[in-house]
C-alpha positions as CSV (number, residue, x, y, z in Angstrom):
1,M,157.6,114.9,174.1
2,I,156.9,111.2,172.9
3,F,155.9,110.7,169.3
4,H,155.5,107.1,169.2
5,W,152.4,105.1,168.3
6,K,152.1,102.0,170.4
7,Y,151.5,98.3,169.5
8,V,151.5,98.9,165.8
9,Y,153.5,97.4,162.8
10,F,154.7,99.3,160.0
11,G,154.9,97.9,156.4
12,L,158.2,96.2,155.6
13,P,158.5,96.2,151.9
14,A,162.0,94.9,151.6
15,L,161.9,92.3,154.3
16,F,161.9,89.0,152.3
17,L,164.7,90.0,150.1
18,S,167.0,91.7,152.4
19,F,166.6,89.1,155.1
20,A,167.1,86.2,152.7
21,L,170.4,87.9,151.4
22,F,171.5,88.2,155.1
23,L,170.9,84.5,155.5
24,G,173.1,83.6,152.6
25,G,171.5,84.6,149.3
26,A,168.7,83.5,147.3
27,A,169.1,79.8,148.3
28,H,167.9,80.7,151.7
29,A,164.9,82.8,150.5
30,Q,162.4,80.0,150.6
31,E,163.3,78.6,154.0
32,A,163.8,81.9,155.6
33,A,160.0,82.6,155.1
34,V,157.5,80.4,157.0
35,A,155.0,81.0,154.2
36,P,156.6,82.1,150.9
37,P,154.5,84.7,149.0
38,P,151.9,83.1,146.9
39,T,151.4,83.7,143.2
40,D,147.9,85.0,144.2
41,S,148.4,88.4,146.0
42,K,144.9,89.1,146.7
43,A,143.9,90.1,150.1
44,A,142.7,87.3,152.5
45,T,139.1,86.4,153.1
46,D,137.8,86.4,156.6
47,A,138.1,82.6,156.8
48,D,141.7,82.7,155.5
49,F,142.6,85.4,157.9
50,I,141.1,83.7,161.0
51,A,142.8,80.3,160.0
52,A,146.2,81.9,159.5
53,A,146.0,84.1,162.7
54,D,145.2,80.9,164.7
55,E,148.2,79.0,163.2
56,V,150.6,81.9,163.7
57,L,149.3,82.6,167.3
58,G,150.2,79.1,168.2
59,Q,153.6,79.3,166.6
60,M,154.3,82.7,168.5
61,S,153.2,80.9,171.7
62,Q,155.8,78.2,171.0
63,I,158.5,80.6,170.2
64,T,158.1,82.9,173.1
65,G,157.0,80.4,175.8
66,L,154.0,82.6,176.4
67,K,150.9,80.4,176.5
68,L,147.5,82.0,175.4
69,I,145.5,82.5,178.6
70,T,142.1,83.7,177.1
71,P,140.7,83.6,173.5
72,L,141.7,86.6,171.3
73,K,139.5,88.7,169.1
74,K,140.7,89.3,165.6
75,S,139.3,91.3,162.7
76,L,140.2,92.6,159.2
77,R,139.9,96.4,159.0
78,S,139.6,98.8,156.0
79,R,141.8,101.7,155.6
80,E,139.1,104.0,156.7
81,E,138.4,101.9,159.7
82,I,142.2,102.1,160.8
83,R,142.2,105.9,160.2
84,A,139.3,106.3,162.3
85,Y,140.9,104.0,164.9
86,V,144.0,106.0,164.8
87,I,142.4,109.2,165.4
88,K,140.2,107.9,168.3
89,Q,143.5,106.5,169.9
90,M,145.5,109.7,169.4
91,N,142.7,111.7,171.3
92,E,142.6,109.2,174.1
93,E,146.4,109.0,174.5
94,K,146.9,112.6,174.9
95,N,144.3,115.6,174.7
96,A,144.5,118.4,172.3
97,A,146.6,120.7,174.9
98,E,149.2,117.9,175.5
99,R,149.6,117.3,171.8
100,Y,150.1,121.0,171.4
101,A,152.6,121.1,174.0
102,D,154.6,118.3,172.6
103,Q,154.7,120.0,169.2
104,R,155.7,123.3,170.6
105,S,158.5,121.6,172.8
106,A,159.9,120.0,169.7
107,E,159.8,123.3,168.0
108,A,161.7,124.9,170.8
109,F,164.5,122.2,170.6
110,G,164.7,122.8,166.8
111,L,163.4,119.4,165.9
112,L,160.2,120.5,164.2
113,P,159.8,123.6,161.9
114,K,157.4,126.2,163.2
115,G,153.8,125.6,162.4
116,F,154.4,121.8,161.5
117,D,150.9,120.2,161.7
118,L,151.9,117.2,163.9
119,D,148.4,115.7,164.3
120,A,147.8,115.7,160.6
121,F,151.2,114.1,160.0
122,M,150.8,111.3,162.5
123,V,147.2,110.3,161.2
124,N,148.5,110.3,157.6
125,V,151.7,108.4,158.2
126,L,149.9,105.8,160.3
127,T,147.2,105.4,157.8
128,E,149.7,105.0,155.0
129,Q,152.2,102.6,156.9
130,V,150.3,100.7,159.5
131,E,149.6,97.1,158.4
132,G,148.2,95.7,161.7
133,L,147.8,96.8,165.4
134,Y,146.9,95.2,168.7
135,D,144.3,97.1,170.9
136,P,145.1,96.4,174.6
137,K,141.9,97.7,175.9
138,A,139.7,95.9,173.6
139,R,142.1,92.8,173.6
140,E,141.7,92.7,169.8
141,F,144.1,92.2,167.0
142,Y,143.3,94.3,163.6
143,I,145.1,93.8,160.4
144,A,144.7,95.6,157.1
145,D,142.3,94.1,154.7
146,W,144.3,95.2,151.6
147,S,147.4,93.4,152.5
148,P,148.4,89.9,150.9
149,L,148.1,87.0,153.0
150,A,151.8,86.3,153.2
151,D,152.4,89.8,154.2
152,Q,149.7,89.5,156.9
153,R,151.7,86.5,158.5
154,M,154.5,88.8,159.3
155,V,152.1,91.4,160.8
156,M,150.5,88.7,162.6
157,A,153.8,87.5,164.0
158,H,154.6,90.9,165.4
159,E,151.2,91.8,166.8
160,L,150.2,88.4,168.2
161,T,153.5,88.7,170.2
162,H,151.9,92.0,171.7
163,A,148.7,90.1,172.5
164,L,150.6,87.2,174.3
165,E,152.6,89.6,176.3
166,D,149.5,91.7,177.2
167,Q,147.8,88.4,178.6
168,H,150.9,88.0,180.8
169,F,152.3,91.4,181.7
170,Q,149.3,93.8,181.0
171,I,151.4,95.8,178.5
172,E,149.4,99.0,178.7
173,A,149.6,99.5,182.4
174,W,153.3,98.3,182.5
175,V,154.2,101.2,180.0
176,K,152.2,103.9,181.7
177,A,153.9,102.9,185.1
178,A,156.8,104.8,183.8
179,R,155.0,108.2,183.8
180,P,155.5,111.0,184.1
181,N,159.1,110.1,183.0
182,E,158.8,110.0,179.2
183,D,162.3,109.0,178.5
184,A,161.5,105.7,180.6
185,E,158.2,105.3,179.0
186,L,159.9,105.3,175.6
187,A,162.4,102.8,177.0
188,R,159.4,100.5,177.8
189,D,157.8,101.0,174.4
190,A,161.2,99.9,172.9
191,V,161.0,96.7,174.9
192,L,157.5,95.9,173.5
193,E,158.4,96.8,169.9
194,G,161.8,95.2,170.1
195,S,160.7,92.1,171.7
196,A,157.8,91.8,169.0
197,M,160.3,92.4,166.2
198,A,162.5,89.7,167.8
199,A,159.8,87.2,167.9
200,M,159.0,88.1,164.3
201,V,162.6,87.2,163.2
202,D,162.5,83.9,165.0
203,Y,159.1,83.3,163.2
204,L,160.7,84.0,159.7
205,M,163.5,81.4,160.8
206,L,161.4,78.7,162.1
207,S,162.1,76.2,159.3
208,T,166.0,77.0,159.4
209,G,166.6,75.6,162.9
210,R,168.1,78.9,163.9
211,S,166.9,82.1,165.8
212,L,167.9,85.5,166.4
213,K,170.4,84.6,169.1
214,D,172.3,82.6,166.4
215,L,173.0,85.7,164.3
216,P,175.8,87.6,165.8
217,D,176.3,90.1,162.9
218,F,172.5,90.8,162.5
219,D,171.7,94.3,161.3
220,P,168.2,95.3,162.7
221,G,168.1,98.1,160.1
222,M,167.2,95.6,157.4
223,L,164.0,94.8,158.8
224,I,162.6,98.3,158.3
225,G,162.8,98.8,154.5
226,D,162.6,102.0,152.7
227,L,160.6,104.1,155.0
228,G,161.2,107.2,152.9
229,S,159.2,105.6,150.0
230,T,155.7,106.9,151.2
231,P,154.7,110.4,150.4
232,T,154.1,111.5,153.9
233,L,157.5,110.2,155.2
234,Q,159.3,111.7,152.3
235,K,158.3,115.1,153.7
236,A,158.8,114.3,157.3
237,P,161.4,116.1,159.5
238,P,164.2,113.6,160.3
239,F,163.4,113.7,164.0
240,L,160.0,112.2,163.4
241,K,161.2,109.5,161.2
242,D,163.8,108.5,163.7
243,T,161.4,108.6,166.7
244,L,158.7,106.5,164.9
245,I,161.5,103.8,164.2
246,F,163.6,103.9,167.4
247,P,161.4,101.5,169.4
248,Y,161.6,99.0,166.7
249,I,165.3,99.1,165.7
250,G,166.7,100.3,169.0
251,G,164.2,97.9,170.9
252,L,165.3,94.9,168.5
253,S,169.1,95.5,169.2
254,F,168.3,95.7,172.9
255,S,166.1,92.5,172.8
256,A,168.9,90.7,170.7
257,A,171.3,91.5,173.5
258,I,169.0,90.4,176.3
259,L,167.9,87.2,174.7
260,K,171.3,86.3,173.6
261,N,172.3,83.8,176.4
262,K,168.9,82.6,178.0
263,G,166.7,83.0,174.9
264,W,163.0,83.8,175.5
265,A,163.2,82.5,179.2
266,A,165.0,86.1,179.9
267,L,161.9,88.0,178.7
268,P,159.8,88.0,182.0
269,G,162.7,89.3,183.8
270,V,162.7,92.4,181.5
271,F,159.0,92.9,182.4
272,E,159.9,92.5,186.2
273,K,162.9,95.0,186.0
274,P,162.2,97.2,183.0
275,P,164.9,99.6,181.6
276,V,164.7,102.9,183.4
277,S,166.1,105.1,180.5
278,T,166.5,105.0,176.7
279,Q,170.2,105.0,177.6
280,Q,169.7,101.4,178.8
281,I,168.1,100.6,175.4
282,L,170.9,102.1,173.4
283,H,173.6,100.4,175.8
284,P,172.2,96.9,177.1
285,A,175.3,96.5,179.2
286,L,174.1,99.5,181.2
287,Y,170.8,97.9,181.7
288,R,172.7,94.5,182.9
289,S,174.9,96.6,185.3
290,G,171.8,98.5,186.7
291,K,173.1,102.0,185.8
292,I,170.7,104.6,186.9
293,P,170.8,108.1,185.7
294,T,171.3,111.0,188.1
295,T,168.0,112.7,189.1
296,V,168.0,116.3,187.8
297,A,165.6,119.0,189.0
298,L,164.7,122.5,187.7
299,P,163.9,125.4,189.9
300,R,160.3,126.8,189.6
301,L,160.6,129.5,186.9
302,E,157.0,130.7,186.7
303,K,157.7,133.7,189.2
304,L,160.8,134.5,187.3
305,L,159.0,134.7,184.1
306,G,155.8,136.4,185.4
307,S,152.1,135.8,184.9
308,N,152.1,136.3,181.1
309,W,153.8,133.0,180.8
310,S,152.5,129.3,181.0
311,K,154.4,126.1,181.3
312,L,153.7,123.9,178.5
313,D,155.8,120.8,179.3
314,E,158.4,119.7,181.8
315,N,160.1,116.4,181.4
316,I,163.4,114.4,180.6
317,M,164.8,114.0,177.1
318,G,167.2,111.1,177.8
319,E,170.0,109.9,175.8
320,Y,168.0,109.3,172.8
321,G,166.4,112.7,172.9
322,W,169.5,114.5,173.3
323,K,171.1,112.5,170.5
324,E,168.3,113.7,168.2
325,V,169.0,117.2,169.2
326,L,172.7,117.0,168.7
327,K,172.4,115.3,165.3
328,Q,169.9,117.9,164.0
329,F,172.9,120.4,164.1
330,L,176.1,118.4,164.4
331,G,175.5,115.2,162.5
332,D,175.0,111.5,163.7
333,D,178.7,110.7,164.5
334,R,179.4,113.6,166.6
335,A,176.1,113.3,168.3
336,K,176.6,109.8,169.3
337,M,180.1,110.6,170.6
338,L,178.7,113.5,172.7
339,V,175.7,111.9,174.1
340,A,177.4,108.8,175.5
341,A,178.3,111.0,178.3
342,W,174.7,111.6,179.3
343,D,173.8,111.0,182.8
344,G,170.6,112.7,183.5
345,D,168.6,115.8,182.5
346,R,165.4,118.0,182.8
347,Y,163.8,120.4,180.4
348,A,160.9,122.9,180.6
349,V,159.3,124.8,177.9
350,F,157.2,128.0,178.6
351,E,154.9,130.1,176.2
352,E,154.0,133.7,176.4
353,K,150.2,133.8,176.4
354,Q,149.8,136.8,173.9
355,T,152.7,136.4,171.6
356,K,153.2,132.6,171.7
357,K,157.0,133.1,172.0
358,L,158.8,130.2,173.7
359,V,161.5,130.0,176.4
360,L,163.3,126.6,176.8
361,V,165.3,125.7,179.7
362,T,167.4,122.6,180.1
363,R,169.6,121.1,182.6
364,L,172.0,118.5,181.6
365,H,174.3,116.2,183.9
366,L,177.2,114.7,182.2
367,D,179.4,111.8,183.5
368,S,182.5,113.8,184.1
369,E,183.8,117.4,184.0
370,E,185.9,116.6,180.9
371,H,182.9,115.6,179.0
372,A,180.9,118.6,180.3
373,V,183.7,120.9,178.7
374,R,183.5,119.0,175.5
375,F,179.7,119.2,175.4
376,F,180.1,123.2,176.1
377,G,182.3,123.5,173.1
378,Q,180.2,121.5,170.6
379,Y,176.8,122.6,172.0
380,S,177.8,126.3,171.5
381,E,178.4,125.4,167.8
382,A,175.0,123.8,167.5
383,L,173.4,126.7,169.0
384,E,175.0,129.0,166.5
385,K,173.7,126.6,163.6
386,K,170.3,126.7,165.2
387,Y,169.9,130.6,165.2
388,A,171.0,132.2,161.9
389,E,170.4,135.6,163.0
390,R,172.4,136.5,166.2
391,S,174.2,139.4,167.6
392,N,176.2,140.4,170.8
393,L,177.9,137.1,171.1
394,L,179.8,136.7,174.4
395,R,182.1,133.7,175.1
396,R,184.0,133.1,178.2
397,P,185.5,129.8,179.6
398,N,182.3,127.6,179.9
399,F,179.9,130.4,179.3
400,F,178.4,131.5,175.9
401,S,175.6,133.7,175.0
402,F,174.1,135.8,172.2
403,D,170.9,137.7,171.3
404,T,168.2,136.8,168.7
405,P,165.1,138.4,167.5
406,D,163.2,136.0,169.8
407,G,165.3,136.6,173.0
408,G,168.6,135.8,174.5
409,V,170.4,132.4,174.2
410,F,172.6,131.2,177.2
411,L,174.9,128.2,177.7
412,D,176.6,127.8,181.0
413,C,178.6,124.8,182.4
414,L,179.9,124.3,185.8
415,G,181.4,121.0,187.0
416,T,179.7,118.0,185.4
417,E,176.5,120.1,184.5
418,C,175.5,122.4,181.8
419,V,172.3,124.6,181.5
420,T,170.7,126.4,178.7
421,M,168.0,129.0,178.4
422,E,166.6,130.1,175.1
423,G,164.2,133.0,174.5
424,A,164.8,134.9,177.8
425,T,166.6,138.0,179.0
426,R,169.8,138.1,180.7
427,K,168.1,139.3,183.9
428,I,166.0,136.0,184.0
429,F,168.8,133.8,183.2
430,D,170.8,135.3,186.1
431,A,167.9,134.7,188.4
432,F,167.6,131.1,187.1
433,T,171.3,130.4,187.8
434,K,170.9,132.1,191.3
435,E,168.2,129.6,192.0
436,L,170.6,126.8,191.2
437,D,173.0,128.3,193.7
438,W,175.6,128.8,190.9
439,P,178.1,131.7,190.8
440,L,177.0,134.7,188.5
441,A,178.0,134.1,185.0
442,P,180.4,136.6,183.3
443,Q,178.9,139.8,182.5
444,P,179.1,141.4,179.1
445,P,181.4,144.4,178.7
446,E,179.6,147.9,179.3
447,K,180.7,149.1,175.8
448,P,181.1,146.0,173.6
449,G,183.4,146.3,170.7
450,S,183.4,144.5,167.5
451,V,180.8,141.7,167.4
452,P,182.3,138.2,166.8
453,A,181.0,136.7,163.5
454,K,181.5,133.1,164.8
455,T,182.8,131.3,167.8
456,A,185.1,128.4,167.7
457,M,185.0,125.2,169.7
458,I,187.0,124.7,172.7
459,P,190.3,123.3,171.4
460,A,191.2,119.7,172.2
461,S,194.0,120.8,174.2
462,G,191.6,122.5,176.6
463,E,189.2,119.8,177.1
464,N,190.5,118.7,180.3
465,I,190.1,122.4,181.7
466,V,187.0,123.3,183.7
467,A,186.5,126.8,184.5
468,A,185.4,127.3,188.0
469,R,183.6,130.4,189.2
470,G,182.9,131.4,192.9
471,P,184.7,132.6,196.2
472,G,188.3,131.3,196.3
473,L,188.2,129.9,192.7
474,S,189.6,131.4,189.7
475,P,189.2,130.3,185.9
476,Q,192.0,128.0,184.7
477,L,192.5,129.3,181.1
478,P,194.2,127.4,178.3
479,A,197.2,129.0,176.6
480,E,195.3,129.3,173.3
481,P,192.4,131.6,173.1
482,R,188.9,129.9,173.3
483,C,187.4,132.1,170.6
484,S,188.1,134.0,167.5
485,Y,186.8,137.5,166.9
486,S,186.3,139.3,163.6
487,A,184.4,142.4,162.6
488,R,181.1,142.0,160.6
């Protein structure tokens, strides 16, 4: 479920002002930019473009230490040509069935509204925002012909870094080597975009005698500008905005940490030993320590669901993906706190062929039992927010379920793991946990009484308590009740 467009550069409308202010105010504005904006803001001619590109290419080679091995093709492209290229690349990257699966998976997690036209959105936003791109297949650098030359130089700094990296590290094959793990692939995307952003920062600071590693308080967010200012992004779901920007901002923070001590001499080592997860991008110290996520597997569910169901997608969300899910329902601060305990996951999405109903199954491994209990308490709240219409709520220590018009929703935690199933029946969920060799989850009462209107999170005093189920084990219950009940 990756929604990232590789090797492109988004417009940065606030770059000169915000970056100059960071360096120390208006006095630094001129020296911060290698080429101050000219009074004539007309787009460059072909000759101007080629001359500027050759100059910037030499400077980027000097900054990164990557020598140009073979000549590079360069061309100006119109908006119509860039749009045609975007559509062509979208079709080559994933076929229509794969893009449909991505969209439906995002819907299942609650990250996109039902019926959202993802293809149209991606084409429109990229046509609006992209000012330049590097095509590793053709080994060619494209730039928007409507941009002023001063803006083009910033685009060149970014995209020509991709071109130099490609000649040394074959970036397309390097990124695809992470497949089928989409979390690891997104981490490699972040290396590429983040290193290109870092090189662009160093380019902007050439005349100051400083570089990114000299800026301990640097905020990568200042290099993005007001992304909500374009018509398409103003209407975009937050998840798509975040996911388009993550490789640039998250990748820049990662690059700044990696380049801090050795500078650009550290870059080849990242390509030789790439990050294995977005967790390592979000926490560079975990990359340096070599922390590897736990491998998580799901049992085959096709037989449990029946022949009317087909599997659309199965992959890994990663820390970044789960952060977006939690942020959607719990807010950014709580999401960051919870997701820091991520230690591996797996998800699968199934679709009923006739009705197009979805079943979402996830299995999440946390780094401790305490964090699994905390996740249970807060993710049960997120599920309640996700489904406005629910009935037959059942909450027991580390087990939570309710019914919706689209099927049952189940959350079950045991030890350091939590599993969810959304859109299925209790019978299918029980068969799923049996395949995991988990004890049977608590059963609903034969004659349920009043239906709880809302469940409460596990109280802080109970966060160290993990309910165990199985032979010879009994649940350890807190003194306080774990849920509150009231009649509808």
